Residue, then its C-alpha position, 0 to 999 in steps of 0.5 A: m462316521s467313524i473317525f477310522e473311514n473318515a481320515g483312514d488309518r491314521p487319524a489324528f489329533a483333530d479327528i479325535i477332538a473334533p469339533v473342538t480344533p488343536e489350536t483351541f485345546f493347546a490354548e484354552y485347556y491343555d494343563r488347565k481344565p477339563l473338557h468333555i466333547p460329545g459326539d457321534a456314536g460311531k466316531f469310534g466305530g472299529l476301535m473298541d465294542w464286546d465283539i472286539l473286546t470279547r476278542l482279546l480276552n480270548k488271547t488268554a496267553i497275553w494276560t496276567n494278573k497285572s495287565l487284566m485286573l478286576v475291582a468291585d467294590r471299589q476294591p481289587v478283587p486278590a489276584r488268585a481269586y481269579c487267577e491259576s499259576v502257569d509258565d508262561r511263554a518264556g518259562n517264567s512262572v506268572l498268575q494267569p486269568v482263568p476264563e472261567k472265574v472272571m466271567e462269574f466275577l463279572r456276572q456278580g458286578a466286578s470291573l474290568v481293567a485291561n492294561d497296556i493294551d495300545t498294541l493289541t489292535p491296528e486302531l488303538s495304536a494309530l490313536a495313540d500315535a496321535f497323541e504323543a505327536a500332539y503332546d510329544a509325548k509317551t502315551q499308554v491305554n488302560l480298558y474299562c468295563s464297568w456294570k450299571q450303579r456298581q462303581a469301582f475307584n473312589s475319588h482319584f487323580d492322574t499321575h498323566d493327562v487322561f482323554a477317556l474315549h467312551v464306546e459303549g453303555e452310559k457312565v457319569w463321570r463327576v469331576y470335582n473342583t480339586r487339582m492337585p499340583h502336578p503330581i508324578r509317579h512319586a512316593r509323596h505325589q500318588n494317590d497311595a500317599y494320602a488316606e481315603p478320608a483325604h481324598e474326600q475332603q481335598r477333592g471340594d465341590l463338583l465342578m461338573e457332572v457328565t453323562m459319557r455316550p459312545g463318541d464322547v471324549l473327555y479331557l481330564p488335566r492330571g491331578w484333576y480329581h474324578d469318579a465315574l458309575a456306570t447308568s445301563g448294563g455294561t460301558i466301556h470307556m478306554a483311557f489314553g493317559v498322556t505323560s509328557v517330559i517335567g522339569l526333572d528330566v532337565i535334571g538327568a540331561l544336566s548331570d550327562f553334560a556335568v560328569e564332564d566338569e571335574a567340580f562335580r566329580m570331586n568329593l564334598p567337604r568332610s563333615e569336619a571342616g563345618p557347615e560353611a564349606l558344604a554350603a559353599a562347595i553346594a552354591d558352586l556346584g548350583d551357579r556351574l548348574r545354573s550356567l550349564s543349563r544354558d549351554p545349546g549343548v543342553l537344550d539340543a539334548i533336552r529337544a531330542h529326548q523330547a522328540g524321541f520320547r514315545n512309545h514304539r509301536m507295529g513295527f512290523s510288515l510282513p511280507v518282506e523282499v529278502v534282500e542278500k547282503r552282498f560282500a567286493r574284493t576291493g581292488p586286485g592283487f590280493k593272494v594266499v601265499r603259502q611257505g614253510g607249512r604256514a598261509a599268508l594273505v598277501g595284497p598291495r600293501g603287505g601280508v598277513p598271516i591267516p590262522p590255520g583252518r582258515e586258509a580255504v576261506v580265505e583263498w575262496i574270497v579273494r578269488r571272487p571280484s564279488f559274493g553274496r553272503g547265502d554262497y558263502l555260508d554254503a561254501h563253508a557250511g561246516l563251520p560256525t556262522a558266527d566265525l565266518d561273519r567274523l571273518l568278513q567284517e575282519l577283511i573289511g576292516m583291512g580294506v580287503l572287502r567293502p560291502e555292496n549294500 
């Protein structure tokens, strides 16, 4: 049974990794070691299959060479080989995949990679949200479509935790002994920082080899070397990449607080003062950071950052019930007084001049105990809407009006 039938529209992390429980996962595997979870063929029914993928790919206007890539014989296919230059919906020139060219490369055995697909269907969004809720982390989803005995990628590691959810065909994953120590998106720690021979040398001996079938899940902590090879005519899996808040994020939070300490805003000693003076200044700043790290405000800031470390998905829901903004006069006693060719708004606390051309608008407002924005705009259709809204805000600030909703 599909997790979408069993758990409704919003499956939880527990549904994805069942029969392993979240308690077992976080106690024994999270950030520790890989985990293969066999599943029933229909476990991810409705999430992705050949028909769903075809429908998504046929939304041709959403794809560019960055979001839809081809890989052949372990090398990226040049974008110009399968894309053409077009203007996107914003009028910017982009390279857009040409379906006929993409299909020809696929028939030759190239692998297809669709990046950042977590907002393209409600089911993908629901699972990405489930990972984020369990992890306190951001999640993005890439899809990989490969063909029998054609390996798209060399042995490599990722800079985020990976959950591979398999939905079509069979693919053999090889996981090696070596784990790079918590790599991140930084020039010193990404795959590109290592030459290919280094990958082959560093990956170590084979740790585990698993055949992924529809319904299976494979968890790889970030930094773990792996590669994969399709063993059936066509395979699809999705990689849910989970990026957590890390220690470097604390530095950013500390800097927001440190700016209030004058010591961090002062110039460092000039070189003529000697290295001892600079070393002393740096040590002092280090001591101040150490003290600052114990500030409850910093802890609250980090907790808030972690709680909000999410991607925003599927926020629209139509149709809507239109709720018109309404405004009410704060009390009686307001009127427009004209004298000597000038007009003023007079109230219980005195009067203020009315800008020329706005006398009739203000008079319309103060004659009514309450009114809706629509009626107000209709009554003054010849004036710019922005100016009319600005006048409402000014009268609210002056205490003449108050919002009713």
